C-alpha positions in Angstrom: 0.0 0.0 0.1 3.0 2.2 -0.2 2.0 3.6 -3.7 -1.4 4.8 -1.9 0.7 7.0 0.4 2.5 8.5 -2.3 -0.7 9.3 -4.3 -2.1 11.0 -1.5 0.9 13.2 -1.1 0.8 14.3 -4.8 -2.8 15.0 -4.9 -2.7 17.2 -1.8 0.2 19.3 -3.4 -1.7 19.7 -6.7 -5.0 20.7 -4.6 -3.0 23.2 -2.6 -1.4 24.9 -5.7 -4.9 24.8 -7.5 -6.6 26.6 -4.4 -3.8 29.3 -3.9 -2.8 30.6 -7.6 -4.6 33.8 -8.5 -6.9 33.5 -11.7 -6.2 37.2 -12.8 -4.3 40.4 -11.7 -6.2 43.3 -10.3 -6.4 46.2 -12.5 -5.1 49.4 -10.8 -7.3 52.7 -10.6 -6.5 55.2 -13.2 -3.8 57.5 -12.4 -0.5 59.0 -13.8 1.5 56.3 -15.5 4.9 56.1 -17.4 4.2 56.0 -21.3 7.6 56.6 -22.9 11.4 56.1 -21.9 14.3 56.6 -23.9 17.7 55.8 -22.3 20.0 57.6 -25.1 20.1 58.8 -28.7 22.3 57.7 -31.5 25.8 58.8 -30.9 24.7 60.6 -27.4 23.8 58.8 -24.3 22.8 62.0 -22.7 19.9 62.3 -25.3 17.2 61.0 -22.9 13.5 61.3 -22.8 10.6 60.3 -20.4 6.8 60.8 -20.8 4.1 60.4 -18.1 0.5 59.9 -19.3 -2.8 60.9 -17.4 -5.1 57.9 -18.0 -7.8 59.4 -15.7 -10.9 61.6 -16.5 -9.7 64.5 -14.5 -6.9 66.9 -14.7 -4.1 66.1 -12.1 -2.2 68.6 -10.1 1.4 67.4 -10.7 3.2 70.2 -8.8 6.3 69.0 -7.2 6.0 65.4 -8.7 9.5 64.0 -9.8 10.9 61.2 -11.6 13.9 59.0 -10.2 16.2 56.5 -11.7 17.2 53.0 -10.4 19.9 54.6 -8.0 17.1 56.8 -6.4 18.4 60.1 -8.0 15.7 62.7 -8.7 16.5 63.5 -12.5 13.5 65.8 -13.1 11.0 67.7 -11.1 7.7 69.8 -12.1 8.0 73.3 -10.8 5.0 75.3 -9.2 4.2 77.2 -6.2 1.1 77.6 -3.9 -0.8 80.0 -6.2 0.5 78.7 -9.4 -0.3 75.0 -10.0 1.2 72.9 -12.9 -2.0 70.8 -14.0 -2.0 67.9 -16.8 -5.1 67.7 -18.7 -7.3 64.7 -19.4 -5.5 62.0 -21.1 -2.6 64.4 -21.6 1.2 63.9 -21.2 3.9 65.4 -19.0 7.3 65.5 -21.0 10.7 65.4 -19.5 13.7 65.7 -21.8 17.5 66.2 -21.6 19.1 69.4 -23.0 20.6 67.3 -26.0 17.4 65.9 -26.9 15.6 69.0 -27.0 18.2 70.6 -29.1 18.2 67.8 -31.7 14.4 67.8 -32.2 13.9 71.7 -31.2 11.6 70.4 -28.7 10.4 72.3 -25.6 9.7 70.0 -22.8 7.6 70.5 -19.7 10.8 69.7 -17.6 14.5 69.5 -18.4 15.9 66.3 -17.4 18.9 66.5 -15.2 22.1 64.9 -16.7 24.1 63.4 -13.8 27.0 62.2 -16.0 28.1 63.5 -19.3 29.6 60.1 -20.4 26.8 57.8 -19.1 23.8 60.1 -18.7 21.1 59.6 -16.3 19.2 56.5 -17.4 21.0 53.2 -18.2 20.4 51.5 -21.3 20.9 47.9 -20.1 19.6 47.7 -16.7 17.7 50.5 -14.9 14.4 51.5 -13.4 12.2 54.7 -13.7 9.7 55.6 -11.0 7.2 58.4 -10.6 7.1 60.1 -7.0 4.3 62.2 -6.2 4.5 65.7 -4.2 4.4 63.7 -0.8 7.0 61.2 -1.6 4.6 58.2 -2.6 5.7 55.9 -5.5 2.9 56.2 -8.1 4.3 54.1 -10.8 7.7 52.5 -12.0 9.1 50.3 -14.7 12.3 48.4 -14.7 14.3 46.5 -17.4 17.3 44.1 -17.7 17.5 43.8 -21.4 19.5 46.4 -23.5 17.6 49.3 -25.2 19.2 50.2 -28.6 20.2 53.9 -28.9 17.2 56.0 -30.2 14.6 53.5 -29.1 12.2 53.6 -26.3 10.3 51.5 -23.9 6.6 52.2 -24.9 3.5 51.3 -23.0 1.2 49.0 -25.1 -2.2 50.4 -25.9 -5.7 48.9 -26.0 -7.4 50.0 -29.0 -10.1 52.8 -28.0 -8.8 53.0 -24.5 -6.4 55.2 -22.5 -3.0 53.7 -21.4 -3.6 51.5 -18.6 -1.4 49.4 -16.2 -2.5 45.8 -17.1 0.2 43.6 -15.5 1.1 45.5 -12.4 4.6 44.4 -11.9 5.2 41.8 -14.6 6.8 44.4 -17.1 4.8 43.0 -20.3 3.0 46.4 -20.4 6.2 47.9 -22.3 7.6 47.0 -25.6 10.8 48.3 -27.3 9.8 50.6 -30.2 12.6 51.7 -32.8 10.1 54.1 -34.4 8.0 56.4 -32.2 6.3 59.8 -32.1 7.1 62.2 -29.5 4.0 63.2 -27.7 2.8 66.7 -27.1 2.7 68.2 -23.6 -0.7 68.4 -21.9 0.5 70.6 -19.0 -0.9 73.9 -18.2 -0.9 76.3 -15.4 -3.8 76.9 -12.8 -3.6 80.3 -11.0 -5.0 80.4 -7.6 -5.4 83.4 -5.5 -4.5 82.6 -2.1 -4.8 84.6 1.1 -1.3 84.2 2.6 -2.1 86.3 5.6 -5.4 85.1 7.3 -5.0 87.3 10.3 -5.0 90.5 8.1 -8.1 92.3 6.8 -8.7 91.7 2.8 -6.9 89.3 0.5 -3.4 89.4 0.6 -1.8 87.4 -2.3 1.9 87.9 -1.0 3.7 88.6 2.1 3.2 92.5 2.6 6.3 94.5 2.8 7.7 94.9 6.3 5.8 91.8 7.4 7.3 88.3 8.4 5.4 85.0 9.4 5.4 84.2 13.2 5.6 80.8 14.7 1.8 80.3 14.2 2.0 81.2 10.5 0.3 84.7 11.0 1.8 87.9 9.4 3.3 90.2 11.7 5.1 93.6 11.4 8.8 93.3 11.7 10.0 96.1 13.8 13.5 95.9 12.7 13.9 95.2 9.0 17.8 95.0 9.2 17.8 92.2 11.8 17.5 88.7 11.3 14.1 87.2 12.2 10.9 88.6 13.3 11.1 91.5 15.7 7.8 92.2 17.3 9.1 95.4 19.2 12.3 97.4 19.0 14.8 95.7 21.3 16.0 97.4 24.6 18.8 99.9 23.9 18.1 100.3 20.1 16.1 102.6 18.0 14.6 102.4 14.6 14.8 104.9 11.8 12.3 105.9 9.2 13.5 103.1 7.0 12.6 100.4 9.6 16.4 99.8 10.4 17.1 99.1 14.2 20.4 100.2 15.6 22.1 100.9 18.9 20.7 104.3 20.3 23.1 107.1 18.8 22.5 110.5 20.2 24.6 112.0 17.5 24.3 110.3 14.0 26.9 112.6 12.5 29.6 111.8 14.9 31.9 108.6 14.7 30.9 105.9 16.9 27.8 105.5 19.3 27.1 108.5 21.3 24.9 107.5 24.3 24.3 111.1 24.9 24.7 114.6 23.5 28.0 116.1 24.3 28.2 118.7 26.7 27.7 122.1 25.0 26.2 120.7 21.7 22.6 120.4 20.7 20.6 117.7 18.6 19.0 118.6 15.3 15.7 117.1 14.1 17.8 114.7 11.6 19.7 113.4 14.6 22.9 115.2 14.4 24.8 117.0 17.2 25.6 120.5 16.3 28.0 122.3 18.7 27.8 126.2 18.7 31.4 126.9 18.1 33.0 130.4 18.1 33.9 131.4 14.9 37.6 131.4 15.0 39.5 132.7 12.0 42.7 131.3 10.3 44.6 134.6 9.5 48.2 133.5 8.4 50.4 130.7 7.4 54.2 130.3 6.9 54.8 127.3 4.7 58.2 128.0 3.2 60.7 128.8 5.7 64.5 129.4 4.9 66.4 126.8 6.8 64.8 124.2 9.1 61.1 123.9 8.9 60.7 122.2 12.3 59.3 124.6 14.8 59.3 127.4 12.2 56.2 126.8 10.2 53.0 127.9 11.9 49.3 128.4 11.4 47.9 131.4 12.9 44.3 131.7 14.5 42.5 134.6 15.7 39.4 134.6 18.4 37.0 137.7 17.5 34.9 136.9 20.5 35.5 138.2 24.0 35.5 134.8 25.6 38.4 132.3 26.0 38.1 129.3 23.6 39.4 125.9 24.3 40.8 124.4 21.0 39.9 120.7 21.9 36.7 121.1 20.2 38.2 122.0 16.9 40.2 120.1 14.1 42.9 121.4 11.8 42.6 119.7 8.2 45.5 120.2 5.7 45.8 119.7 2.0 43.7 120.7 -1.1 41.1 118.0 -0.3 41.6 118.0 3.6 43.5 114.8 3.5 45.2 115.1 6.8 43.5 115.8 10.1 45.1 117.2 13.4 43.7 117.6 16.9 44.8 120.3 19.2 46.6 119.5 22.4 44.6 119.0 25.6 44.6 122.6 27.3 45.4 124.6 24.5 43.2 127.8 24.3 42.9 131.4 22.9 41.8 134.2 24.8 39.2 136.6 23.5 40.5 139.2 20.9 43.9 137.5 20.6 46.0 135.8 18.1 47.6 132.3 18.4 50.4 130.8 16.1 50.5 127.3 16.3 53.8 125.7 15.1 54.7 122.4 13.9 56.5 121.7 17.0 53.2 121.6 18.8 51.3 120.1 16.1 53.3 117.5 13.6 51.9 119.1 10.6 53.7 120.0 7.2 52.8 122.7 5.1 54.2 121.9 1.5 55.9 124.4 -0.7 54.0 123.6 -4.0 50.3 124.1 -3.3 47.8 123.5 -0.3 45.4 125.1 2.0 44.2 124.8 5.6 40.7 124.2 7.0 39.4 124.7 10.7 36.5 122.5 11.5 34.4 121.4 14.5 34.5 117.8 15.8 31.4 117.2 13.6 33.6 118.3 10.6 31.5 121.4 10.1 33.8 124.0 8.4 34.6 127.0 10.8 37.3 128.8 8.5 39.2 127.9 5.4 42.2 129.7 3.8 42.3 130.2 0.1 44.9 127.7 -1.7 48.4 129.2 -1.9 50.8 128.4 -4.9 54.6 128.2 -4.8 55.3 130.5 -1.7 58.8 132.0 -1.7 61.1 131.7 1.2 59.8 133.4 4.3 56.8 134.8 2.5 53.7 134.5 4.8 50.1 133.9 3.3 48.0 136.3 5.2 44.5 137.4 5.3 44.7 141.2 5.0 41.7 143.5 4.7 39.7 140.2 3.8 42.0 139.1 1.0 44.4 136.5 1.2 48.0 137.6 -0.2 51.7 137.0 0.3 53.5 139.2 2.6 57.2 139.6 3.4 56.1 140.7 6.9 55.3 137.4 8.9 53.5 138.5 12.3 53.0 135.4 14.4 50.5 136.2 17.3 49.9 139.5 16.1 47.7 141.4 13.5 49.0 140.9 9.9 50.9 143.7 7.8 51.3 144.1 3.9 54.7 143.8 2.3 57.0 146.8 2.6 57.2 146.8 -1.2 53.9 146.7 -2.9 55.3 145.0 -6.0 55.7 142.0 -3.7 52.1 141.8 -2.7 50.0 139.5 -4.8 46.3 139.6 -4.1 44.2 136.5 -4.3 40.5 136.2 -4.1 39.2 133.7 -1.7 38.0 131.0 -4.4 38.1 127.5 -3.6 40.2 125.4 -5.8 38.4 123.4 -8.6 38.0 119.6 -7.6 39.9 116.9 -9.4 38.3 114.9 -12.2 35.6 112.7 -11.0 34.8 114.8 -8.0 32.3 117.7 -7.2 32.1 120.2 -4.4 29.5 119.5 -1.7 27.2 122.5 -1.0 26.8 121.4 2.7 30.6 120.9 3.6 32.4 122.7 0.8 34.5 119.6 0.4 35.2 117.5 -2.7 33.3 114.3 -3.1 33.5 111.5 -5.6 30.8 111.6 -8.2 28.7 108.4 -7.8 29.2 106.0 -10.8 26.0 104.6 -11.9 26.5 100.8 -12.4 26.0 99.2 -15.9 24.5 95.6 -16.3 26.6 93.5 -18.8 24.7 92.6 -21.8 22.8 89.2 -22.0 24.2 86.3 -24.1 23.1 85.5 -27.6 19.7 83.7 -27.3 18.9 85.3 -24.0 16.9 88.4 -22.8 16.7 90.2 -19.4 13.7 89.7 -17.1 11.9 92.8 -16.1 10.9 91.1 -12.8 14.2 89.8 -11.7 16.7 91.9 -13.8 18.4 88.7 -14.7 19.2 87.1 -18.0 16.8 84.2 -19.0 17.0 82.1 -22.2 14.6 82.6 -25.0 12.0 79.9 -25.3 12.4 78.3 -28.6 9.1 78.2 -30.5 8.7 74.4 -30.7 5.7 72.3 -31.5 3.1 73.9 -29.2 -0.2 72.7 -28.6 -3.0 75.5 -28.9 -4.6 76.4 -25.4 -8.2 75.6 -24.8 -10.9 78.4 -24.8 -10.8 78.9 -21.2 -7.0 79.1 -21.1 -4.1 81.4 -22.4 -0.5 81.0 -22.8 1.7 82.5 -20.2 4.6 84.8 -21.5 6.8 83.9 -18.8 6.7 80.0 -18.8 5.1 79.5 -22.3 2.7 77.1 -20.7 -1.3 77.1 -21.2 -2.7 78.6 -17.9 -6.4 78.6 -16.9 -8.0 81.9 -16.3 -7.1 82.9 -12.6 -9.9 81.8 -10.2 -9.9 83.8 -6.9 -10.1 81.5 -3.8 -10.2 83.7 -0.6 -10.7 80.8 1.6 -9.3 77.2 1.3 -11.7 74.2 1.8 -11.1 72.4 5.2 -9.0 69.2 5.1 -11.1 65.9 5.7 -10.7 64.4 9.1 -7.3 62.7 9.6 -5.6 64.9 7.2 -3.6 68.2 7.7 -2.6 71.0 5.1 0.9 71.2 3.9 2.8 74.2 4.5 4.8 73.8 1.5 2.4 72.8 -1.2 -0.9 74.1 0.6 -2.6 70.8 -0.2 -4.4 68.3 2.1 -2.7 65.2 3.1 -3.0 62.4 5.6 -1.6 63.3 9.1 0.2 60.0 9.8 1.2 58.0 6.8 3.5 55.2 7.5 2.9 52.8 4.6 2.6 54.3 1.1 -0.7 53.7 -0.5 -0.8 50.9 -3.0 -0.9 51.9 -6.6 -4.0 49.9 -7.3 -7.1 48.8 -5.4 -7.3 45.3 -4.0 -9.6 43.0 -5.8 -11.3 39.7 -4.7 -10.2 36.5 -6.4 -13.2 34.8 -8.1 -13.3 31.0 -8.1 -12.8 29.4 -11.3 -13.0 26.0 -13.0 -9.8 24.9 -11.5 -11.1 25.9 -7.9 -14.2 23.4 -8.5 -12.0 20.6 -9.7 -9.8 21.1 -6.6 -12.5 20.6 -4.3 -13.7 17.3 -5.9 -10.0 16.2 -5.7 -9.8 16.9 -1.9 -12.9 15.1 -1.4 -11.8 11.9 -3.3 -8.3 12.0 -1.4 -10.3 12.1 1.9 -12.3 9.2 1.2 -9.6 7.2 -0.1 -7.4 8.1 3.1 -10.4 6.9 5.3 -10.6 3.5 3.3 -6.8 2.9 3.7 -7.2 3.8 7.4 -9.8 1.1 7.8 -8.0 -1.6 6.1 -4.8 -1.0 8.1 -6.6 -1.0 11.4 -9.4 -3.6 10.6 -8.6 -5.9 13.3 -8.5 -3.1 15.9 -11.8 -1.9 14.7 -13.7 -5.3 14.7 -12.3 -5.9 18.3 -13.6 -2.4 19.3 -16.9 -3.2 17.9 -17.3 -6.5 19.6 -16.2 -4.9 23.1 -18.9 -2.2 22.5 -21.5 -4.9 21.8 -20.5 -6.8 24.9 -20.8 -3.8 27.1 -24.2 -2.9 25.8 -25.5 -6.5 26.2 -24.3 -6.6 30.0 -26.0 -3.3 30.4 -29.5 -5.1 29.7 
């Protein structure tokens, strides 16, 4: 009876296989699927192309969707924003092409495919895989291959006559065939403008973040009190002050003085503009001795006159020497001039130098406001003083340090010079406020854009001209965007977004509803029940036969034990009566 045991084992295995094998594959629900994949062109492995197809009966928002290769690298993503969505029309295509592919066919794709390697491209011809990743990172569709694809050929999804492209075999890969001759599909992508209120806490519709506002931690729009500081400042920090432009700085009582002045200096007043002005006694520069015969040290001097009746401390004044006031000198502490007196300051007290060619001297306050200024002298002779006599600067052979000035003894030596400022050098102009020469601002000039580019009016940057390729006409309710060259729906104002469903949340990046917690990506197709077929019916009959045969065999093997048990049962029942 050994053959009976082997028969039972074989029949059991056949029945189990018949019961567990599915009779058909479940067809996934319509969605965005891969339709064309070219891994490289003839003579150029970087000539790559991928097309996606919308096989649903509704337009799909594909903003932020990407394609990735077998190594997981994102090689093409669809741009968009919260208020400008990229949509693919019903039964329309999304096209992704490399730069070399676009150049060969003068083709304008929806997305420029990223070339990872100039020698091998981004898609391998021999073994690779392409997947579609939606905006929340879920794998929507993928296709992998291990047989080589010749240059210029494509993997193309098979079609069913009269039906849109569908996934028929799920993961077996027989949906795709190699095609050496194929037609580049036209783009079905258009843009949908959505006006969104980005500041729910402000009155009215805010399509963009208002100037001077930033988002707080809750996403509300708040006024930034310090535009020059990083982050949102709801109020001016302690110890700082904000100007009219919204910039916050440490409080400075004198904006016109170097450094931070925590208080107005003694004797000074603060103007409306925030400058500190010190009322200075109008001292006058009256005499210079720039060219001394012999040693200059200790012999050159600058004479000042105090026309007031009060004593004046010189620590609140500065001496500036040079045609452009290049060198500045501070007076020694404690140096002063009595009222109505002259003071000759030599270069032994201040380490200045009066050149023998051409120069001038300027007296200013600490705020650099001009108090007095000489006319420029030129080529002074030895021991000739440059003096202010009767309101006119002239040379005199009678130097009078610490005393009133005198004209030369010989009139022929007197050379009158009107007090006229020396012209500024090339590239400078004289300030009406300070009387000093300043650099003329140079207006920057933008470099011209390259051939095939134009300058954007919005960003002021150079952009590539969009090649006029095969463009599909827009629908009646659409228009073509001049910026992106895509079809765009007429803007629909949406002042309030529809609340998300229970268990969902709104993404801050895309402004779309998504599941709050999502641990396992959703399947690309719905689960369908497996129907019983003819094989299943035969399996049940086979199982019943095997069971009966097993029972018969067991009865034969244990026939003696069964007979004995029946006899004992009969004896027991007989004794009971």
